[in-house]
N, CA, C and O atoms as CSV, one atom per row, in Angstrom:
chain,resi,resn,atom,element,x,y,z
A,1,CYS,N,N,3.113,-2.443,-104.443
A,1,CYS,CA,C,4.530,-2.702,-104.530
A,1,CYS,C,C,4.873,-3.749,-103.479
A,1,CYS,O,O,4.829,-3.451,-102.285
A,2,PRO,N,N,5.209,-4.949,-103.885
A,2,PRO,CA,C,5.481,-6.031,-102.932
A,2,PRO,C,C,6.688,-5.742,-102.042
A,2,PRO,O,O,6.730,-6.162,-100.885
A,3,TYR,N,N,7.672,-5.019,-102.590
A,3,TYR,CA,C,8.856,-4.712,-101.805
A,3,TYR,C,C,8.491,-3.856,-100.608
A,3,TYR,O,O,8.969,-4.082,-99.496
A,4,TYR,N,N,7.635,-2.868,-100.848
A,4,TYR,CA,C,7.197,-1.969,-99.791
A,4,TYR,C,C,6.436,-2.744,-98.732
A,4,TYR,O,O,6.640,-2.517,-97.539
A,5,PHE,N,N,5.570,-3.648,-99.138
A,5,PHE,CA,C,4.776,-4.443,-98.200
A,5,PHE,C,C,5.683,-5.309,-97.325
A,5,PHE,O,O,5.492,-5.381,-96.111
A,6,THR,N,N,6.640,-5.947,-97.922
A,6,THR,CA,C,7.559,-6.800,-97.180
A,6,THR,C,C,8.349,-5.972,-96.189
A,6,THR,O,O,8.468,-6.342,-95.021
A,7,ASN,N,N,8.881,-4.872,-96.637
A,7,ASN,CA,C,9.651,-4.012,-95.745
A,7,ASN,C,C,8.778,-3.450,-94.635
A,7,ASN,O,O,9.231,-3.333,-93.496
A,8,SER,N,N,7.566,-3.109,-94.939
A,8,SER,CA,C,6.650,-2.561,-93.937
A,8,SER,C,C,6.364,-3.591,-92.850
A,8,SER,O,O,6.365,-3.269,-91.662
A,9,VAL,N,N,6.119,-4.827,-93.265
A,9,VAL,CA,C,5.865,-5.899,-92.295
A,9,VAL,C,C,7.115,-6.145,-91.462
A,9,VAL,O,O,7.047,-6.295,-90.242
A,10,GLU,N,N,8.255,-6.185,-92.142
A,10,GLU,CA,C,9.512,-6.405,-91.414
A,10,GLU,C,C,9.788,-5.269,-90.440
A,10,GLU,O,O,10.221,-5.502,-89.311
A,11,VAL,N,N,9.537,-4.040,-90.878
A,11,VAL,CA,C,9.762,-2.878,-90.009
A,11,VAL,C,C,8.808,-2.927,-88.831
A,11,VAL,O,O,9.215,-2.686,-87.695
A,12,THR,N,N,7.544,-3.236,-89.084
A,12,THR,CA,C,6.559,-3.323,-88.010
A,12,THR,C,C,6.950,-4.426,-87.037
A,12,THR,O,O,6.884,-4.240,-85.822
A,13,PHE,N,N,7.354,-5.566,-87.566
A,13,PHE,CA,C,7.778,-6.684,-86.718
A,13,PHE,C,C,9.027,-6.297,-85.925
A,13,PHE,O,O,9.127,-6.591,-84.733
A,14,SER,N,N,9.971,-5.640,-86.587
A,14,SER,CA,C,11.203,-5.225,-85.924
A,14,SER,C,C,10.917,-4.193,-84.843
A,14,SER,O,O,11.539,-4.220,-83.781
A,15,LEU,N,N,9.977,-3.277,-85.103
A,15,LEU,CA,C,9.614,-2.272,-84.098
A,15,LEU,C,C,8.986,-2.935,-82.877
A,15,LEU,O,O,9.310,-2.598,-81.738
A,16,LYS,N,N,8.079,-3.884,-83.129
A,16,LYS,CA,C,7.452,-4.587,-82.003
A,16,LYS,C,C,8.497,-5.352,-81.208
A,16,LYS,O,O,8.472,-5.379,-79.977
A,17,LYS,N,N,9.419,-5.974,-81.938
A,17,LYS,CA,C,10.483,-6.724,-81.285
A,17,LYS,C,C,11.371,-5.776,-80.468
A,17,LYS,O,O,11.766,-6.093,-79.346
A,18,ALA,N,N,11.676,-4.613,-81.045
A,18,ALA,CA,C,12.504,-3.623,-80.353
A,18,ALA,C,C,11.786,-3.095,-79.114
A,18,ALA,O,O,12.409,-2.908,-78.069
A,19,ILE,N,N,10.489,-2.856,-79.223
A,19,ILE,CA,C,9.705,-2.366,-78.080
A,19,ILE,C,C,9.692,-3.406,-76.968
A,19,ILE,O,O,9.862,-3.074,-75.794
A,20,LEU,N,N,9.487,-4.672,-77.345
A,20,LEU,CA,C,9.521,-5.740,-76.339
A,20,LEU,C,C,10.899,-5.829,-75.687
A,20,LEU,O,O,11.011,-6.018,-74.475
A,21,TRP,N,N,11.940,-5.691,-76.496
A,21,TRP,CA,C,13.306,-5.749,-75.981
A,21,TRP,C,C,13.563,-4.586,-75.026
A,21,TRP,O,O,14.162,-4.770,-73.966
A,22,ILE,N,N,13.107,-3.384,-75.403
A,22,ILE,CA,C,13.265,-2.196,-74.552
A,22,ILE,C,C,12.466,-2.359,-73.261
A,22,ILE,O,O,12.951,-2.042,-72.175
A,23,ASP,N,N,11.225,-2.863,-73.391
A,23,ASP,CA,C,10.411,-3.102,-72.192
A,23,ASP,C,C,11.092,-4.107,-71.267
A,23,ASP,O,O,11.102,-3.943,-70.047
A,24,ASN,N,N,11.658,-5.146,-71.869
A,24,ASN,CA,C,12.372,-6.161,-71.092
A,24,ASN,C,C,13.590,-5.545,-70.407
A,24,ASN,O,O,13.854,-5.820,-69.236
A,25,LEU,N,N,14.327,-4.716,-71.135
A,25,LEU,CA,C,15.481,-4.028,-70.545
A,25,LEU,C,C,15.043,-3.114,-69.397
A,25,LEU,O,O,15.686,-3.067,-68.349
A,26,ALA,N,N,13.944,-2.392,-69.611
A,26,ALA,CA,C,13.439,-1.490,-68.568
A,26,ALA,C,C,13.073,-2.280,-67.315
A,26,ALA,O,O,13.347,-1.843,-66.197
A,27,LEU,N,N,12.458,-3.433,-67.503
A,27,LEU,CA,C,12.102,-4.287,-66.373
A,27,LEU,C,C,13.359,-4.802,-65.672
A,27,LEU,O,O,13.426,-4.853,-64.444
A,28,MET,N,N,14.352,-5.181,-66.476
A,28,MET,CA,C,15.608,-5.651,-65.892
A,28,MET,C,C,16.294,-4.531,-65.104
A,28,MET,O,O,16.832,-4.764,-64.022
A,29,ILE,N,N,16.269,-3.319,-65.654
A,29,ILE,CA,C,16.869,-2.170,-64.961
A,29,ILE,C,C,16.127,-1.893,-63.662
A,29,ILE,O,O,16.746,-1.643,-62.627
A,30,GLU,N,N,14.807,-1.939,-63.718
A,30,GLU,CA,C,13.993,-1.713,-62.517
A,30,GLU,C,C,14.318,-2.754,-61.440
A,30,GLU,O,O,14.489,-2.413,-60.269
A,31,ASN,N,N,14.402,-4.014,-61.843
A,31,ASN,CA,C,14.742,-5.081,-60.886
A,31,ASN,C,C,16.155,-4.902,-60.331
A,31,ASN,O,O,16.400,-5.107,-59.142
A,32,ALA,N,N,17.078,-4.516,-61.212
A,32,ALA,CA,C,18.460,-4.294,-60.764
A,32,ALA,C,C,18.522,-3.129,-59.777
A,32,ALA,O,O,19.257,-3.185,-58.791
A,33,GLN,N,N,17.749,-2.072,-60.042
A,33,GLN,CA,C,17.723,-0.926,-59.127
A,33,GLN,C,C,17.128,-1.315,-57.773
A,33,GLN,O,O,17.592,-0.861,-56.727
A,34,LYS,N,N,16.093,-2.161,-57.805
A,34,LYS,CA,C,15.511,-2.640,-56.546
A,34,LYS,C,C,16.533,-3.452,-55.757
A,34,LYS,O,O,16.659,-3.291,-54.543
A,35,GLU,N,N,17.259,-4.323,-56.450
A,35,GLU,CA,C,18.298,-5.125,-55.799
A,35,GLU,C,C,19.407,-4.230,-55.250
A,35,GLU,O,O,19.926,-4.463,-54.158
A,36,LEU,N,N,19.763,-3.200,-56.026
A,36,LEU,CA,C,20.789,-2.259,-55.582
A,36,LEU,C,C,20.331,-1.531,-54.318
A,36,LEU,O,O,21.097,-1.399,-53.363
A,37,GLN,N,N,19.093,-1.064,-54.313
A,37,GLN,CA,C,18.552,-0.388,-53.125
A,37,GLN,C,C,18.536,-1.332,-51.925
A,37,GLN,O,O,18.864,-0.941,-50.805
A,38,LYS,N,N,18.151,-2.570,-52.179
A,38,LYS,CA,C,18.123,-3.571,-51.113
A,38,LYS,C,C,19.532,-3.796,-50.556
A,38,LYS,O,O,19.727,-3.858,-49.342
A,39,ALA,N,N,20.506,-3.916,-51.458
A,39,ALA,CA,C,21.898,-4.121,-51.033
A,39,ALA,C,C,22.410,-2.904,-50.271
A,39,ALA,O,O,23.084,-3.054,-49.252
A,40,ARG,N,N,22.099,-1.698,-50.752
A,40,ARG,CA,C,22.514,-0.476,-50.047
A,40,ARG,C,C,21.900,-0.404,-48.654
A,40,ARG,O,O,22.561,-0.003,-47.696
A,41,LYS,N,N,20.634,-0.793,-48.549
A,41,LYS,CA,C,19.964,-0.787,-47.239
A,41,LYS,C,C,20.642,-1.778,-46.299
A,41,LYS,O,O,20.870,-1.475,-45.128
A,42,GLN,N,N,20.965,-2.972,-46.821
A,42,GLN,CA,C,21.650,-3.970,-45.989
A,42,GLN,C,C,23.018,-3.465,-45.540
A,42,GLN,O,O,23.418,-3.670,-44.394
A,43,ILE,N,N,23.729,-2.806,-46.448
A,43,ILE,CA,C,25.043,-2.251,-46.105
A,43,ILE,C,C,24.890,-1.167,-45.046
A,43,ILE,O,O,25.654,-1.118,-44.082
A,44,GLN,N,N,23.900,-0.300,-45.228
A,44,GLN,CA,C,23.662,0.770,-44.253
A,44,GLN,C,C,23.298,0.181,-42.891
A,44,GLN,O,O,23.806,0.628,-41.862
A,45,ASP,N,N,22.426,-0.815,-42.886
A,45,ASP,CA,C,22.047,-1.463,-41.624
A,45,ASP,C,C,23.260,-2.099,-40.952
A,45,ASP,O,O,23.440,-1.994,-39.739
A,46,LEU,N,N,24.084,-2.757,-41.757
A,46,LEU,CA,C,25.291,-3.389,-41.222
A,46,LEU,C,C,26.248,-2.337,-40.655
A,46,LEU,O,O,26.815,-2.524,-39.579
A,47,ASN,N,N,26.422,-1.234,-41.383
A,47,ASN,CA,C,27.302,-0.164,-40.905
A,47,ASN,C,C,26.779,0.448,-39.613
A,47,ASN,O,O,27.564,0.732,-38.708
A,48,TRP,N,N,25.457,0.658,-39.506
A,48,TRP,CA,C,24.874,1.182,-38.266
A,48,TRP,C,C,25.090,0.201,-37.124
A,48,TRP,O,O,25.420,0.603,-36.008
A,49,GLN,N,N,24.907,-1.075,-37.399
A,49,GLN,CA,C,25.104,-2.091,-36.361
A,49,GLN,C,C,26.557,-2.109,-35.907
A,49,GLN,O,O,26.842,-2.187,-34.712
A,50,ARG,N,N,27.468,-2.038,-36.865
A,50,ARG,CA,C,28.897,-2.001,-36.514
A,50,ARG,C,C,29.215,-0.772,-35.675
A,50,ARG,O,O,29.935,-0.856,-34.679
A,51,LYS,N,N,28.671,0.371,-36.087
A,51,LYS,CA,C,28.915,1.609,-35.339
A,51,LYS,C,C,28.387,1.474,-33.917
A,51,LYS,O,O,29.076,1.829,-32.961
A,52,ASN,N,N,27.170,0.961,-33.774
A,52,ASN,CA,C,26.593,0.778,-32.438
A,52,ASN,C,C,27.426,-0.196,-31.614
A,52,ASN,O,O,27.656,0.027,-30.425
A,53,ASP,N,N,27.878,-1.277,-32.247
A,53,ASP,CA,C,28.734,-2.247,-31.546
A,53,ASP,C,C,30.042,-1.599,-31.107
A,53,ASP,O,O,30.518,-1.838,-29.997
A,54,GLN,N,N,30.621,-0.774,-31.984
A,54,GLN,CA,C,31.875,-0.105,-31.648
A,54,GLN,C,C,31.675,0.899,-30.520
A,54,GLN,O,O,32.517,1.006,-29.629
A,55,LEU,N,N,30.560,1.639,-30.552
A,55,LEU,CA,C,30.283,2.592,-29.474
A,55,LEU,C,C,30.080,1.862,-28.151
A,55,LEU,O,O,30.584,2.288,-27.112
A,56,ALA,N,N,29.341,0.765,-28.200
A,56,ALA,CA,C,29.127,-0.027,-26.978
A,56,ALA,C,C,30.448,-0.625,-26.504
A,56,ALA,O,O,30.731,-0.649,-25.306
A,57,GLY,N,N,31.254,-1.106,-27.445
A,57,GLY,CA,C,32.564,-1.655,-27.094
A,57,GLY,C,C,33.470,-0.592,-26.494
A,57,GLY,O,O,34.212,-0.865,-25.550
A,58,GLY,N,N,33.413,0.619,-27.038
A,58,GLY,CA,C,34.205,1.722,-26.502
A,58,GLY,C,C,33.796,2.062,-25.080
A,58,GLY,O,O,34.643,2.292,-24.217
A,59,ALA,N,N,32.481,2.094,-24.843
A,59,ALA,CA,C,31.981,2.374,-23.491
A,59,ALA,C,C,32.422,1.278,-22.525
A,59,ALA,O,O,32.846,1.561,-21.404
A,60,LYS,N,N,32.318,0.036,-22.963
A,60,LYS,CA,C,32.734,-1.091,-22.116
A,60,LYS,C,C,34.236,-1.022,-21.847
A,60,LYS,O,O,34.682,-1.288,-20.731
A,61,LEU,N,N,35.012,-0.667,-22.865
A,61,LEU,CA,C,36.459,-0.552,-22.711
A,61,LEU,C,C,36.811,0.540,-21.700
A,61,LEU,O,O,37.692,0.348,-20.862
A,62,ARG,N,N,36.122,1.693,-21.776
A,62,ARG,CA,C,36.365,2.768,-20.804
A,62,ARG,C,C,36.005,2.314,-19.395
A,62,ARG,O,O,36.717,2.619,-18.439
A,63,GLU,N,N,34.897,1.583,-19.269
A,63,GLU,CA,C,34.488,1.059,-17.962
A,63,GLU,C,C,35.539,0.094,-17.415
A,63,GLU,O,O,35.920,0.177,-16.248
A,64,LEU,N,N,36.002,-0.817,-18.263
A,64,LEU,CA,C,37.015,-1.785,-17.832
A,64,LEU,C,C,38.331,-1.095,-17.480
A,64,LEU,O,O,39.007,-1.483,-16.527
A,65,GLU,N,N,38.684,-0.081,-18.247
A,65,GLU,CA,C,39.914,0.665,-17.955
A,65,GLU,C,C,39.804,1.366,-16.605
A,65,GLU,O,O,40.753,1.379,-15.821
A,66,SER,N,N,38.641,1.945,-16.344
A,66,SER,CA,C,38.415,2.605,-15.058
A,66,SER,C,C,38.504,1.599,-13.916
A,66,SER,O,O,39.113,1.873,-12.882
A,67,ASN,N,N,37.896,0.441,-14.108
A,67,ASN,CA,C,37.973,-0.616,-13.089
A,67,ASN,C,C,39.415,-1.064,-12.883
A,67,ASN,O,O,39.841,-1.298,-11.752
A,68,TRP,N,N,40.165,-1.183,-13.975
A,68,TRP,CA,C,41.562,-1.599,-13.890
A,68,TRP,C,C,42.367,-0.583,-13.082
A,68,TRP,O,O,43.156,-0.960,-12.215
A,69,VAL,N,N,42.168,0.708,-13.368
A,69,VAL,CA,C,42.878,1.756,-12.627
A,69,VAL,C,C,42.533,1.665,-11.148
A,69,VAL,O,O,43.407,1.789,-10.291
A,70,SER,N,N,41.262,1.448,-10.854
A,70,SER,CA,C,40.828,1.317,-9.458
A,70,SER,C,C,41.492,0.117,-8.792
A,70,SER,O,O,41.956,0.215,-7.656
A,71,LEU,N,N,41.540,-1.004,-9.487
A,71,LEU,CA,C,42.163,-2.209,-8.926
A,71,LEU,C,C,43.666,-2.025,-8.717
A,71,LEU,O,O,44.217,-2.486,-7.717
A,72,VAL,N,N,44.322,-1.358,-9.648
A,72,VAL,CA,C,45.756,-1.090,-9.496
A,72,VAL,C,C,45.982,-0.207,-8.273
A,72,VAL,O,O,46.915,-0.434,-7.502
A,73,SER,N,N,45.129,0.796,-8.097
A,73,SER,CA,C,45.245,1.677,-6.926
A,73,SER,C,C,45.036,0.892,-5.637
A,73,SER,O,O,45.768,1.074,-4.665
A,74,LYS,N,N,44.039,0.024,-5.635
A,74,LYS,CA,C,43.782,-0.793,-4.443
A,74,LYS,C,C,44.961,-1.724,-4.160
A,74,LYS,O,O,45.351,-1.899,-3.006
A,75,ASN,N,N,45.525,-2.319,-5.207
A,75,ASN,CA,C,46.707,-3.176,-5.025
A,75,ASN,C,C,47.855,-2.388,-4.416
A,75,ASN,O,O,48.557,-2.888,-3.537
A,76,TYR,N,N,48.048,-1.166,-4.876
A,76,TYR,CA,C,49.110,-0.319,-4.340
A,76,TYR,C,C,48.861,-0.051,-2.852
A,76,TYR,O,O,49.780,-0.132,-2.037
A,77,GLU,N,N,47.606,0.268,-2.507
A,77,GLU,CA,C,47.260,0.507,-1.100
A,77,GLU,C,C,47.500,-0.746,-0.261
A,77,GLU,O,O,48.019,-0.661,0.852
A,78,ILE,N,N,47.128,-1.897,-0.791
A,78,ILE,CA,C,47.338,-3.162,-0.065
A,78,ILE,C,C,48.832,-3.412,0.125
A,78,ILE,O,O,49.260,-3.808,1.209
A,79,GLU,N,N,49.622,-3.187,-0.916
A,79,GLU,CA,C,51.073,-3.377,-0.800
A,79,GLU,C,C,51.668,-2.447,0.255
A,79,GLU,O,O,52.529,-2.861,1.031
A,80,ARG,N,N,51.217,-1.202,0.287
A,80,ARG,CA,C,51.701,-0.251,1.303
A,80,ARG,C,C,51.303,-0.714,2.696
A,80,ARG,O,O,52.099,-0.637,3.632
A,81,ALA,N,N,50.056,-1.201,2.834
A,81,ALA,CA,C,49.595,-1.687,4.140
A,81,ALA,C,C,50.415,-2.898,4.578
A,81,ALA,O,O,50.755,-3.022,5.755
A,82,ILE,N,N,50.732,-3.786,3.643
A,82,ILE,CA,C,51.541,-4.972,3.968
A,82,ILE,C,C,52.927,-4.541,4.442
A,82,ILE,O,O,53.433,-5.048,5.443
A,83,ILE,N,N,53.534,-3.606,3.719
A,83,ILE,CA,C,54.865,-3.119,4.115
A,83,ILE,C,C,54.807,-2.489,5.499
A,83,ILE,O,O,55.687,-2.707,6.331
A,84,GLN,N,N,53.764,-1.707,5.733
A,84,GLN,CA,C,53.610,-1.066,7.047
A,84,GLN,C,C,53.445,-2.121,8.141
A,84,GLN,O,O,54.061,-2.014,9.201
A,85,LEU,N,N,52.622,-3.135,7.890
A,85,LEU,CA,C,52.433,-4.204,8.876
A,85,LEU,C,C,53.729,-4.984,9.097
A,85,LEU,O,O,54.066,-5.331,10.229
A,86,GLU,N,N,54.452,-5.256,8.013
A,86,GLU,CA,C,55.733,-5.957,8.153
A,86,GLU,C,C,56.706,-5.136,9.001
A,86,GLU,O,O,57.434,-5.685,9.828
A,87,ASN,N,N,56.714,-3.822,8.789
A,87,ASN,CA,C,57.579,-2.952,9.592
A,87,ASN,C,C,57.158,-2.969,11.061
A,87,ASN,O,O,58.001,-3.021,11.957
A,88,GLU,N,N,55.848,-2.925,11.299
A,88,GLU,CA,C,55.349,-2.973,12.679
A,88,GLU,C,C,55.715,-4.299,13.342
A,88,GLU,O,O,56.127,-4.327,14.502
A,89,VAL,N,N,55.562,-5.397,12.597
A,89,VAL,CA,C,55.917,-6.717,13.135
A,89,VAL,C,C,57.409,-6.750,13.453
A,89,VAL,O,O,57.808,-7.254,14.503
A,90,ALA,N,N,58.232,-6.217,12.556
A,90,ALA,CA,C,59.681,-6.189,12.791
A,90,ALA,C,C,60.007,-5.358,14.027
A,90,ALA,O,O,60.858,-5.739,14.832
A,91,GLN,N,N,59.323,-4.214,14.174
A,91,GLN,CA,C,59.547,-3.377,15.358
A,91,GLN,C,C,59.132,-4.113,16.627
A,91,GLN,O,O,59.834,-4.066,17.637
A,92,MET,N,N,57.990,-4.793,16.573
A,92,MET,CA,C,57.515,-5.546,17.743
A,92,MET,C,C,58.504,-6.648,18.105
A,92,MET,O,O,58.806,-6.864,19.279
A,93,LYS,N,N,59.004,-7.341,17.087
A,93,LYS,CA,C,59.986,-8.401,17.345
A,93,LYS,C,C,61.239,-7.808,17.967
A,93,LYS,O,O,61.812,-8.375,18.898
A,94,GLN,N,N,61.656,-6.669,17.449
A,94,GLN,CA,C,62.852,-6.024,17.995
A,94,GLN,C,C,62.602,-5.589,19.436
A,94,GLN,O,O,63.447,-5.785,20.309
A,95,GLN,N,N,61.432,-4.996,19.673
A,95,GLN,CA,C,61.114,-4.571,21.043
A,95,GLN,C,C,61.058,-5.778,21.970
A,95,GLN,O,O,61.566,-5.743,23.091
A,96,GLN,N,N,60.437,-6.838,21.487
A,96,GLN,CA,C,60.341,-8.052,22.299
A,96,GLN,C,C,61.731,-8.632,22.543
A,96,GLN,O,O,62.034,-9.101,23.640
A,97,GLY,N,N,62.561,-8.594,21.522
A,97,GLY,CA,C,63.933,-9.065,21.672
A,97,GLY,C,C,64.699,-8.208,22.659
A,97,GLY,O,O,65.449,-8.720,23.490
A,98,ASP,N,N,64.505,-6.892,22.561
A,98,ASP,CA,C,65.170,-5.986,23.493
A,98,ASP,C,C,64.678,-6.231,24.912
A,98,ASP,O,O,65.466,-6.228,25.858
A,99,GLU,N,N,63.365,-6.445,25.060
A,99,GLU,CA,C,62.805,-6.717,26.393
A,99,GLU,C,C,63.340,-8.033,26.936
A,99,GLU,O,O,63.651,-8.138,28.123
A,100,ASN,N,N,63.449,-9.036,26.071
A,100,ASN,CA,C,64.005,-10.329,26.499
A,100,ASN,C,C,65.454,-10.165,26.950
A,100,ASN,O,O,65.865,-10.754,27.950
A,101,LYS,N,N,66.224,-9.368,26.216
A,101,LYS,CA,C,67.615,-9.126,26.598
A,101,LYS,C,C,67.672,-8.418,27.951
A,101,LYS,O,O,68.501,-8.730,28.805
A,102,GLU,N,N,66.771,-7.463,28.116
A,102,GLU,CA,C,66.721,-6.719,29.384
A,102,GLU,C,C,66.349,-7.645,30.530
A,102,GLU,O,O,66.919,-7.562,31.618
A,103,ASN,N,N,65.387,-8.531,30.279
A,103,ASN,CA,C,64.967,-9.481,31.316
A,103,ASN,C,C,66.098,-10.443,31.653
A,103,ASN,O,O,66.297,-10.793,32.816
A,104,ILE,N,N,66.832,-10.865,30.641
A,104,ILE,CA,C,67.949,-11.780,30.874
A,104,ILE,C,C,69.014,-11.070,31.711
A,104,ILE,O,O,69.574,-11.676,32.624
A,105,ARG,N,N,69.300,-9.819,31.424
A,105,ARG,CA,C,70.291,-9.056,32.177
A,105,ARG,C,C,69.854,-8.909,33.636
A,105,ARG,O,O,70.650,-8.997,34.571
A,106,GLN,N,N,68.546,-8.680,33.776
A,106,GLN,CA,C,68.051,-8.487,35.141
A,106,GLN,C,C,68.114,-9.791,35.929
A,106,GLN,O,O,68.286,-9.783,37.148
A,107,ASP,N,N,67.975,-10.893,35.233
A,107,ASP,CA,C,68.038,-12.188,35.907
A,107,ASP,C,C,69.457,-12.476,36.392
A,107,ASP,O,O,69.636,-13.180,37.386
A,108,PHE,N,N,70.432,-11.960,35.729
A,108,PHE,CA,C,71.811,-12.244,36.136
A,108,PHE,C,C,72.247,-11.189,37.034
A,108,PHE,O,O,73.382,-11.213,37.511
């Protein structure tokens, strides 16, 4: 039966073509999955790096904040010392002025 022979050849050819197409799709899926895994790994590596950078930045920020608090405290101490010295200088000037007045009185 020629019809059967033609259909059989066409079916066999179509099956081989379908198998090749499926194999090609499977290969494409495998490659896509490899690329996906690669991209996920890169994202994970980037996220870990960002996290480490943020943790290091946080530690540095705490260190800088501590240094800032220390410097502000030292500035406050320096300002108090300056005020105290200015008061002492003013007292000395007043005492010296009083002594000068006393000396002037004694001279007359």
